[in-house]
C-alpha positions in Angstrom: 29.5 -161.3 -23.8 27.1 -162.1 -27.3 30.3 -162.3 -29.9 31.9 -165.0 -27.3 34.4 -162.8 -25.5 35.6 -163.7 -22.5 37.4 -161.2 -20.4 39.1 -160.3 -16.5 40.6 -157.5 -15.9 43.3 -159.0 -13.0 44.1 -155.5 -11.9 40.2 -155.4 -10.0 40.7 -159.4 -9.5 41.7 -160.8 -5.8 44.8 -162.8 -6.6 43.3 -165.7 -4.8 41.1 -166.1 -8.4 43.8 -165.8 -10.7 44.5 -169.1 -11.0 40.9 -170.3 -12.0 40.5 -166.9 -14.1 43.3 -168.0 -16.4 42.5 -171.7 -16.4 39.1 -170.9 -17.9 40.7 -168.7 -20.5 42.6 -171.5 -21.7 39.6 -173.4 -21.6 37.7 -170.9 -23.6 40.4 -171.2 -26.2 39.9 -174.7 -26.5 36.2 -174.5 -26.9 36.8 -171.7 -29.8 39.4 -174.1 -31.6 36.8 -177.0 -31.4 34.1 -175.0 -32.9 36.4 -174.7 -36.0 37.6 -171.3 -35.3 41.0 -169.6 -34.4 40.9 -168.1 -31.7 42.2 -164.3 -30.3 43.9 -163.4 -27.3 43.8 -159.8 -26.7 46.0 -158.2 -23.2 45.5 -154.6 -22.2 48.4 -153.3 -20.5 47.7 -149.8 -18.6 51.9 -149.4 -17.6 52.8 -149.9 -21.2 53.7 -146.5 -23.0 54.2 -147.6 -26.6 52.7 -151.4 -26.6 49.3 -150.9 -24.4 47.2 -153.3 -26.2 48.7 -156.4 -28.1 46.5 -159.5 -29.7 47.6 -162.6 -31.4 45.7 -165.1 -33.1 46.2 -169.2 -32.0 45.1 -172.3 -33.9 45.7 -175.1 -31.3 46.2 -174.3 -27.8 46.6 -177.8 -26.2 50.3 -178.8 -26.8 51.1 -175.1 -25.7 48.7 -174.7 -22.8 51.6 -175.0 -20.3 53.0 -172.3 -21.8 50.2 -169.9 -22.1 49.1 -170.9 -18.8 52.6 -169.5 -17.7 52.7 -166.5 -19.8 48.8 -165.6 -18.9 50.0 -165.7 -15.1 52.8 -163.9 -15.5 50.7 -160.5 -17.3 47.9 -161.0 -14.4 50.0 -160.8 -11.8 50.6 -157.3 -13.4 47.3 -156.4 -13.3 46.6 -156.7 -17.3 42.9 -157.1 -18.6 43.2 -160.2 -20.8 40.0 -161.1 -23.4 39.6 -164.7 -25.5 37.1 -164.4 -28.3 36.5 -166.1 -31.8 38.5 -164.8 -34.7 38.1 -166.2 -38.1 36.9 -169.9 -39.2 40.4 -172.0 -39.4 42.1 -172.6 -42.5 42.2 -175.9 -43.8 45.6 -177.7 -44.1 44.5 -178.5 -47.8 43.3 -174.7 -48.3 45.6 -172.8 -51.4 45.3 -170.4 -49.3 47.6 -171.3 -46.9 50.4 -171.2 -48.6 50.8 -167.8 -48.4 49.2 -167.9 -44.7 52.6 -169.5 -43.3 54.8 -166.9 -45.3 56.8 -165.3 -42.1 58.8 -162.6 -44.2 55.9 -159.9 -44.3 56.0 -159.5 -40.2 56.8 -155.3 -39.5 59.7 -155.2 -37.3 58.2 -152.1 -36.0 55.1 -153.7 -34.4 55.7 -155.8 -30.9 53.6 -159.3 -31.3 52.0 -161.5 -28.5 53.2 -164.7 -30.0 55.8 -165.9 -32.6 53.8 -167.5 -34.9 50.7 -167.4 -36.7 47.7 -169.7 -36.2 48.3 -171.7 -39.3 52.3 -171.9 -38.8 51.4 -173.2 -35.8 48.9 -176.2 -36.9 51.0 -176.7 -39.8 54.2 -177.5 -37.7 52.6 -179.8 -35.0 50.7 -181.5 -38.1 54.3 -181.9 -39.4 55.7 -182.6 -36.0 53.0 -185.7 -35.6 54.1 -186.8 -39.1 57.9 -186.9 -38.8 58.2 -188.2 -35.0 55.0 -190.5 -35.1 54.0 -188.9 -31.8 51.5 -186.3 -30.6 52.1 -182.6 -30.7 50.6 -182.6 -27.4 53.4 -185.4 -25.3 56.4 -183.2 -26.6 58.1 -182.1 -23.1 59.3 -178.9 -22.3 62.9 -179.7 -22.4 64.0 -181.5 -25.7 66.9 -183.4 -26.8 68.3 -184.1 -30.0 70.8 -186.8 -30.8 71.5 -188.3 -34.0 72.4 -192.1 -32.5 70.3 -194.8 -31.8 72.4 -195.5 -28.9 70.9 -192.6 -27.2 67.8 -193.5 -27.8 68.3 -197.0 -26.1 70.1 -195.1 -22.8 67.0 -192.8 -22.6 64.3 -195.7 -22.7 66.6 -197.1 -20.1 66.5 -194.5 -17.9 62.8 -194.0 -18.8 61.3 -197.1 -19.6 57.7 -196.0 -19.9 58.6 -193.1 -22.2 56.2 -192.7 -24.9 56.9 -194.2 -28.2 56.7 -193.3 -31.8 53.3 -195.5 -32.8 54.7 -196.5 -36.2 58.1 -197.9 -37.7 60.1 -196.5 -40.1 59.9 -192.7 -38.9 62.2 -190.1 -40.0 62.6 -188.6 -36.8 61.0 -190.9 -34.0 60.6 -189.1 -30.8 60.4 -190.6 -26.9 58.7 -188.6 -24.3 59.2 -188.6 -20.4 56.0 -187.6 -19.5 55.3 -185.3 -16.4 52.3 -183.2 -15.6 52.8 -179.4 -16.6 54.9 -180.7 -19.6 58.1 -180.5 -17.5 59.2 -183.9 -18.4 62.2 -184.8 -21.0 61.7 -185.4 -25.0 64.1 -186.8 -27.3 64.1 -186.9 -31.2 66.2 -189.0 -33.0 66.8 -186.3 -36.1 69.3 -188.9 -37.9 72.6 -187.2 -39.7 72.8 -183.9 -41.6 71.8 -180.0 -41.0 68.8 -180.7 -43.3 67.1 -182.5 -40.5 68.0 -180.2 -38.0 66.6 -177.1 -39.7 63.6 -179.4 -40.6 62.8 -180.5 -36.8 63.6 -177.1 -35.0 61.5 -175.3 -37.4 58.4 -177.3 -36.0 59.6 -177.9 -32.3 59.7 -174.0 -32.0 55.7 -173.7 -32.1 55.6 -175.8 -29.1 57.7 -173.0 -27.5 60.3 -175.5 -25.2 62.4 -174.1 -22.3 65.7 -175.6 -23.8 67.1 -177.6 -26.6 70.0 -179.3 -26.3 72.0 -181.2 -29.0 74.1 -184.3 -27.6 75.8 -185.8 -30.5 79.7 -186.9 -31.3 82.2 -184.7 -33.7 85.6 -185.1 -34.9 88.1 -183.8 -33.0 90.4 -181.2 -34.5 92.9 -180.5 -31.9 96.4 -182.7 -30.9 95.4 -182.7 -27.4 91.9 -184.2 -27.7 91.5 -187.7 -27.3 88.7 -190.2 -28.8 86.0 -190.1 -25.8 87.0 -186.8 -24.8 83.8 -184.0 -24.6 83.3 -180.7 -26.5 80.9 -178.0 -25.2 80.3 -175.6 -27.6 80.4 -172.2 -26.9 79.8 -170.8 -29.9 79.6 -171.9 -34.0 81.2 -171.6 -37.5 78.1 -172.3 -39.6 78.8 -174.0 -42.8 76.0 -175.8 -43.3 74.0 -173.3 -45.8 70.4 -174.3 -44.8 69.5 -170.9 -43.1 72.0 -168.5 -45.0 68.6 -166.7 -46.6 67.1 -166.1 -43.3 70.3 -166.1 -41.1 73.3 -165.2 -42.7 76.5 -166.6 -41.7 77.7 -163.1 -40.2 75.1 -163.3 -37.5 77.1 -164.5 -34.5 75.6 -167.5 -32.7 76.5 -168.5 -29.2 75.3 -171.1 -27.0 73.5 -170.2 -23.7 75.4 -169.4 -21.2 74.0 -170.6 -18.1 73.2 -173.7 -19.9 76.6 -174.3 -20.4 77.8 -173.4 -16.6 75.3 -176.1 -15.8 77.1 -178.2 -18.2 80.6 -177.2 -17.6 79.8 -178.1 -13.3 78.2 -181.5 -14.5 81.2 -182.5 -16.2 83.8 -181.1 -13.5 81.9 -183.2 -11.0 82.8 -186.3 -12.9 86.2 -185.6 -14.0 85.7 -185.9 -17.7 88.2 -184.7 -20.0 86.7 -181.8 -22.2 87.4 -178.8 -24.2 85.1 -175.7 -24.6 85.5 -174.0 -27.7 83.9 -173.2 -31.7 82.0 -175.9 -33.7 82.5 -175.9 -37.3 79.0 -177.5 -38.7 79.2 -178.6 -42.1 76.9 -180.1 -44.9 79.8 -182.0 -46.5 80.0 -185.3 -44.6 83.1 -186.2 -46.8 84.7 -182.7 -46.7 87.7 -184.4 -46.4 88.1 -185.3 -50.2 88.0 -181.6 -50.6 89.9 -180.0 -47.8 91.3 -177.0 -48.7 88.7 -174.5 -47.8 87.0 -176.3 -44.8 90.9 -176.5 -43.0 91.2 -172.8 -43.6 88.0 -171.7 -42.1 88.6 -174.3 -39.1 91.9 -172.9 -38.9 90.5 -168.9 -38.9 87.6 -169.7 -36.5 89.7 -171.8 -34.0 87.3 -174.6 -33.9 88.0 -177.2 -31.9 85.7 -179.7 -33.7 83.8 -180.6 -36.4 79.9 -181.9 -36.9 76.6 -181.6 -39.1 73.9 -180.5 -36.8 74.7 -178.4 -33.9 75.1 -174.8 -35.5 72.3 -175.5 -37.2 70.1 -175.9 -33.9 71.7 -173.3 -32.5 71.0 -171.0 -35.0 67.1 -171.8 -35.0 67.1 -171.5 -31.3 68.9 -168.4 -31.9 66.1 -167.3 -34.7 63.1 -168.4 -32.7 64.4 -167.4 -29.3 65.0 -170.8 -27.7 67.6 -171.0 -25.1 70.2 -174.2 -26.7 73.6 -175.5 -25.7 75.6 -179.0 -27.4 77.4 -181.4 -25.9 79.7 -183.7 -27.8 82.0 -186.3 -27.7 85.0 -186.8 -29.9 84.5 -190.1 -32.1 87.3 -189.5 -34.3 90.3 -187.1 -34.8 90.1 -186.8 -39.2 93.2 -184.1 -39.0 95.2 -186.8 -37.1 95.2 -190.4 -38.9 91.8 -191.5 -37.0 89.1 -191.0 -38.6 85.6 -192.7 -37.8 85.8 -196.6 -39.0 83.6 -199.4 -38.1 84.9 -201.6 -35.4 86.4 -198.7 -33.6 83.4 -196.8 -33.6 80.9 -199.3 -32.0 83.5 -199.7 -29.3 83.5 -196.2 -28.6 79.3 -196.0 -28.6 79.1 -198.7 -26.1 81.5 -197.2 -23.5 80.0 -193.6 -23.7 76.4 -193.8 -24.5 75.5 -193.7 -20.9 76.6 -191.3 -19.1 76.3 -188.5 -22.6 72.2 -188.9 -21.8 73.0 -188.8 -17.6 74.5 -185.7 -17.8 71.9 -183.8 -20.5 68.9 -185.4 -18.2 70.8 -183.9 -15.1 71.4 -180.5 -16.6 67.5 -180.4 -17.2 66.6 -181.4 -13.9 68.5 -178.0 -12.6 67.2 -176.2 -14.9 63.4 -177.2 -14.1 64.4 -176.7 -10.4 66.1 -173.7 -10.4 64.3 -172.0 -13.6 60.3 -173.0 -13.6 59.4 -169.8 -15.6 61.7 -170.2 -18.3 65.6 -169.0 -18.7 66.3 -165.4 -19.4 66.2 -164.6 -23.2 67.3 -160.9 -23.0 70.3 -162.0 -25.4 68.0 -163.4 -27.8 65.4 -160.3 -28.0 64.6 -158.4 -31.1 63.1 -155.0 -32.1 60.0 -157.3 -33.1 60.2 -159.6 -29.6 57.0 -161.2 -29.0 55.5 -160.6 -25.8 55.0 -164.4 -24.7 58.0 -165.9 -23.7 60.1 -163.0 -23.2 61.9 -163.1 -19.6 
């Protein structure tokens, strides 16, 4: 069309031509963005009574093209009409108007959307990912591991020596990417310590729409019948991190993804490793032992079996952004039982546990890749303003 629109009515198109048409639509998105404009995708669904026509803008297609192709294929199989056209001139990241454009607080809960994020937010988050990790947003894979230990990075690189690495030293949250076609590989990000970093990285990773976010880290064991080196598979979280209180109050329950936990449980059983399942207490205070009363009261009331500083934050942002998450921790100390984390003992523990921790995570991701190529079911993460793309 004269306005640059490319459109396909898949209900009248032979199924053999769907793949080529979807690929051309995505190419058109990239062409529009390359000319300095945001692109708009419009989806007409004749079978929908309440939302027959949905549209949304995109600002940087390449890093999420795998996701868009998958979502458009789903709609094509149902006979939707899908159109792509230029929308408006793209906003520069130094434009003062960007501040208002990235605000997520003005969304109308009554209006179903096409995509969870606006183009300004998407472009900004991809830029910040590249800053924090010193790797390209294009290199992120659809299965993302988070850790806060360099030893897990070493294990990851032992397994994937050809992984893409940060382009510079001194990076705040370095990322490593085992790249496979279609973004089917694994990304590992060393997020450092604390809930602030955990929130920052997951805020930005969320725009890439990963299929899985999995935390592999260490924790303090809170029960008598736990030993150093035992594992903790988180079922739920007591969130004392506070970094998300304004957007996701502590009263909102957050759980690990059930399917991911089942797969992790099977992997642990197969290796005959000692573990416990239960609630993890995530705190923002690394030295909570110096002022114990409130924390211990909440540990008791929540029946928490372990304490850490990142897992609850990652799980909460996964819930907030509709991304399946899970947490597998290893007990490195027992603060309530006279076994604090001390340097010499910690180093010995790290040497003996680092390899299989990453191995279990990669094994579970391989099973997800094989069993759920369309993504894990996310019905438990839906909300009234749930976006069309990414809903299973």
